[in-house]
C-alpha positions, 0 to 999 in steps of 0.5 A: 500500500503506497502513501497515496492509498493511505491518505484519506480525502477528508478529516472527520471530527467527533466532539465530546458530545458525540457530534460528527463533522466531515470537512476538507483538509489540504495540509498543515504543519505539526510541531512539538518542543523538547522539554529540557532541564538545563543546569549550570554549576560553578567551575564546570565547563558547559551546561548539564542538560536533562532531556525531559521529553517533548511537550504536547504536539501542536496541530494547527488545522485549517478545515473547510466545509463545502456544499449548499449548507456549508454556512449552517455546518460552519455554525454547528461546528463553531458551537460544538467547539465550545464543548468541554473535553477532548475531540476524536479526530480521524486525521487524513494522514496521521490516523486517529488522534485525541486532540484538545482544541486551544483556539479556533477562528471562522473565516467569514467571507460570503462574497469571496467564498460563499460556497465554502466555510473555512476554520483556522483551528489549533489543537494539542495532542493529549492522547497519552494523558486523556486516553480514558476521557472518551465519552460513550457518545463520542465512541458511538458517534465515531462508529457512525462516522466510520460507517460512512468511510467503510461504505465509500471504500466498499463502493469504490471496491465494487466498481474497481473489480467488476467488469461489464464488457460482456453479457455473461459478466452483466448477467453474473452481477444480476444473478448474484444480486438476486441471490443475495436478496433472497438470502436477505428475505430469509433472514434480515427482512424478518426483523423488519416486521416490527416496524412499519416504517423500516418495512416500507423503507426496505420494500422501497429500496428493493423495488429500486434495486429491481429497477437498477438491475433492469438496465444494462450496463448496471450503474454500479454506484447506484446499485452499491449504494442501494445495497448498503441502504438496504442492509443498513435500514433494519439497524435503525430498529432499537431493541434486543441487541442479540436478536438483531445481531443474530439475523445478520449473522444468519445472513452472513452464514449464507454468504460465506457458504461459498462453493468453489468456483472457476477463477474467471471474471464472471465469478469475480463479478459474483464475488464483488456483489457478495463482498459488498453485501458481506461488508454492509452486513458487518457494518450494520452489526456494528451500528446495531451494537452502538445504537441499542445499548445492552442491558447486561454485561453478558449481552455486551460481551456476547455482542462484542464476540459476535461482531468480532467473529463475524468480521473474521468469518467474512475475511477468511471466506473472501481470503479463500476466494483470493487464493483461487485467483493466485495463478491468474495474471496480476491484473486478473487477480482478486484481492480480498477487501482490497480497499475496505479491510483497514476501514472495516477493522477500525470500525470493529475496534471502535465498536469494541471500545464502545462495548467495553466502555459501557460494560462496567455500568451494566447489570450482572446476570444472576441465575439460580434454581428454584427450590420450591414453587414460587410466584413470579410476582414474589420473585420480582419483588424479592430480587428487584425490590418492587414491581417497578414503575408501571410494572417495568421490573415485572415485565423485565422478569417475564421477558428475560425468562421468556415466561408464558401462560401459567408460568407468568403466575407461578413457577415450579420448583427446579426451574432456573430463572435469571435476574439482573443486579 
């Protein structure tokens, strides 16, 4: 990977309150001063110098917002800079930084540059001093922002490795998309029945995909964006985290069950579609993990393990396909997640940081076996102290133990129950 491939096209900033900003950045300097203890002693030539390390690294950043709403975005950014605490910065060349703003200035010039709002800002790097200062809101917003970067990389990846110079290759794209959509209907789509709004959105996107596939050659930018929107839509439903993650895992299980195929361009097109679906599924799993906060430590750890193993599962599946193209000429070879791997792995790490940061504040799962018949209401009051406002504790006990029928009234001796403390 060359320096050009490592440089991002924009800078992403996340405020202490979790607000995301994506700006343009051309270049700036960074600097640091050496901290030296200089001592002078009588009758001793020269001075004794003690190296005390460096001061905080200074980052002056010139950030620009463009587009029709650049003035509104500039106002929002100016107000966000007033928040107390460090910012998370995804720097175009230096990667993820923890910076504290020290000064900022908005350049207001509507006549000379009305289509762009420029900020001159100064920051210091405080990562080693305030690594624990990340708020849960910041970590969550960072995952949301990283999803946009992953999607951009995955789209470019799709366009790079596909070919539509023949009817066979175009048909491969269409049939692969339709097959993945059938997997989607069998798994992820079932979770949308609890939200009329998301269900309608999914139906609309699927109709749009059908229209895109009806034209040859296929507009890959449109198709890829529609696939990503389709995979992302159910992630807006908050609720049982593990239940949502499992339907996405069921979908991924179908993708990675890829039979051995001939290493040709038609099958490379099929792989490209599978790849964008797989990457989008994993990204959606990350979004679910930060949008629906788990109720217990066990759920948080299970979520962490699931998204981590899911990314590994996807990577291993496409790495296996890559190996089947090893004998091809370099221009005909397939490189697994060539543009998105680093971004997807960073997103998984950010989600892991979020889940670990909230773990200690979550309830601990307590399981025990009933030694005698006991009423569900009595157990709830005994373990939680009360039924809760509007019987919320009682409802929690029923839901977490999946009680039905007569069990809601009375539980038999020998049954294992779970409560959260």
